[in-house]
Legacy VTK file of the C-alpha trace (Angstrom):
# vtk DataFile Version 3.0
C-alpha trace
ASCII
DATASET POLYDATA
POINTS 173 float
-21.101 6.601 -54.464
-19.987 8.862 -51.481
-20.181 5.628 -49.187
-17.505 3.988 -51.034
-15.218 7.270 -50.587
-16.158 7.459 -47.000
-15.400 3.803 -46.258
-12.123 4.440 -47.968
-11.449 7.356 -45.936
-12.243 5.001 -42.666
-9.886 2.485 -43.821
-7.523 4.779 -44.648
-7.456 6.508 -41.238
-7.100 3.190 -39.402
-4.248 2.323 -41.740
-2.641 5.712 -40.642
-3.426 5.077 -37.022
-1.001 2.430 -36.912
2.014 4.396 -37.279
2.984 7.924 -36.403
3.744 9.927 -39.528
7.221 10.329 -40.249
8.740 13.551 -38.942
9.730 15.195 -42.320
6.146 14.161 -43.660
5.171 16.894 -46.688
2.137 18.830 -45.933
-0.953 18.082 -48.008
-2.233 20.741 -50.210
-5.121 22.550 -49.248
-8.694 21.500 -50.707
-9.187 24.618 -52.567
-6.176 24.228 -54.702
-7.990 20.629 -55.993
-11.492 21.929 -56.463
-10.948 23.335 -59.512
-9.525 20.231 -61.293
-13.097 18.849 -60.607
-14.901 19.240 -64.043
-17.996 20.557 -65.112
-20.678 18.250 -66.010
-20.501 17.121 -69.672
-23.744 17.738 -71.900
-26.650 15.941 -70.779
-25.359 15.546 -67.303
-26.096 17.595 -64.002
-23.232 18.205 -61.570
-23.494 18.307 -57.904
-21.433 21.153 -56.009
-17.889 20.120 -55.521
-17.077 19.017 -51.807
-13.575 19.161 -50.303
-11.803 18.897 -46.839
-8.576 19.021 -45.395
-8.470 16.789 -42.205
-5.991 15.590 -39.526
-6.297 11.686 -39.090
-4.348 10.606 -36.148
-1.271 13.180 -37.052
-1.493 12.391 -40.859
-3.398 14.917 -42.767
-5.427 14.018 -45.705
-7.021 16.416 -48.320
-10.009 15.204 -50.444
-12.212 16.510 -52.746
-15.314 15.100 -54.295
-17.972 15.560 -57.141
-20.932 13.643 -58.204
-22.550 13.691 -61.713
-26.164 12.637 -62.720
-27.516 11.813 -66.121
-31.147 11.794 -65.545
-33.511 11.390 -62.591
-34.697 7.898 -62.720
-33.815 5.196 -60.165
-31.232 3.251 -62.614
-29.943 6.611 -64.130
-26.278 6.816 -64.839
-23.964 8.168 -62.310
-20.341 9.202 -62.028
-17.983 10.421 -59.221
-14.882 11.986 -59.398
-12.646 11.988 -56.212
-8.899 13.277 -55.700
-7.123 12.261 -52.422
-3.620 13.849 -51.487
-2.147 11.275 -49.627
1.420 12.787 -49.490
1.809 12.611 -45.883
1.814 8.880 -45.888
3.993 7.126 -48.202
3.648 3.828 -47.020
0.099 3.745 -47.579
0.699 4.955 -51.398
3.150 2.200 -51.712
1.123 -0.541 -50.263
-1.945 0.652 -52.260
-0.141 0.836 -55.568
1.420 -2.565 -55.044
-1.802 -4.098 -54.705
-2.659 -2.839 -58.251
-0.702 -5.475 -59.950
-3.280 -8.124 -59.307
-5.190 -9.077 -62.377
-8.327 -11.303 -62.393
-11.313 -11.815 -64.442
-14.516 -13.944 -63.871
-18.135 -13.883 -64.816
-18.756 -11.377 -62.032
-16.418 -8.761 -63.636
-12.668 -8.038 -63.572
-9.658 -6.116 -62.058
-6.634 -4.929 -63.989
-3.734 -2.781 -63.788
-3.555 0.230 -66.235
-1.434 3.254 -67.240
-3.214 6.463 -67.890
-0.908 9.315 -69.422
2.105 7.663 -67.768
0.602 7.202 -64.480
-0.223 3.964 -62.765
-3.657 2.979 -62.169
-6.322 0.128 -61.486
-9.655 -0.519 -62.927
-12.277 -2.696 -61.868
-15.810 -3.581 -63.003
-18.845 -5.528 -60.989
-21.171 -6.579 -63.850
-24.104 -7.493 -61.293
-24.033 -3.779 -59.786
-22.901 -2.229 -63.164
-20.181 -0.695 -61.103
-16.713 0.688 -62.773
-13.873 2.094 -61.091
-10.726 3.508 -61.927
-7.774 4.841 -59.599
-4.957 6.606 -60.838
-1.716 7.547 -59.154
-0.500 11.132 -59.960
2.729 12.529 -58.563
3.264 9.678 -56.176
0.688 11.464 -53.972
-2.613 11.878 -55.271
-5.251 9.195 -55.830
-7.744 10.394 -58.639
-10.701 7.806 -58.496
-13.544 7.733 -61.063
-16.714 5.693 -60.172
-19.491 4.891 -62.698
-22.754 3.362 -61.994
-24.945 2.161 -64.840
-22.356 2.951 -67.563
-20.151 0.635 -69.518
-16.413 0.341 -67.971
-15.004 1.753 -71.370
-16.651 5.202 -70.570
-13.875 5.343 -67.397
-11.482 6.476 -70.226
-13.827 9.312 -71.160
-14.272 10.533 -67.331
-10.712 10.427 -66.372
-9.780 12.639 -69.346
-11.875 15.292 -67.887
-9.499 15.700 -65.288
-6.259 17.569 -65.993
-3.748 15.191 -64.666
-0.782 17.165 -65.885
-2.125 20.282 -63.817
-2.636 18.127 -60.878
0.653 16.724 -61.344
2.285 20.360 -60.869
0.299 21.127 -57.609
2.339 21.303 -54.599
LINES 1 174
173 0 1 2 3 4 5 6 7 8 9 10 11 12 13 14 15 16 17 18 19 20 21 22 23 24 25 26 27 28 29 30 31 32 33 34 35 36 37 38 39 40 41 42 43 44 45 46 47 48 49 50 51 52 53 54 55 56 57 58 59 60 61 62 63 64 65 66 67 68 69 70 71 72 73 74 75 76 77 78 79 80 81 82 83 84 85 86 87 88 89 90 91 92 93 94 95 96 97 98 99 100 101 102 103 104 105 106 107 108 109 110 111 112 113 114 115 116 117 118 119 120 121 122 123 124 125 126 127 128 129 130 131 132 133 134 135 136 137 138 139 140 141 142 143 144 145 146 147 148 149 150 151 152 153 154 155 156 157 158 159 160 161 162 163 164 165 166 167 168 169 170 171 172
């Protein structure tokens, strides 16, 4: 699941490199403030050590924290991943990304739809063949919280997002 996150960050870097940051762009928070928001593993699961970084990408700073969770060791064992990205220094990226969340589609292959979680806008998608579900939630117009699940039903996204204290995240500056 980390590959999706790194692909997302690479695409973000490309998008950010196209225009200089605004001179009054707010600074991202240090990743160490966000790591405590990555929950411990639920019962029956194991969690990897949380990771985090604050990076300067073409003049824009990004803070990202990430943690993977596993249930069992088999090849098709359920996996979950939680990431939080502070994108405050690029408001155009935030606007463009969340605007795309208004698209809803459903087919035999899966679905994508906009959602609202505790008053925060979000986007949910599910790919049936890969048994891959993802949920993105925008908090405080700066934090993207992403939940990714493999080999779990998409309804479990709701349980995983509840493990992240979105109210506490909203207050971190």
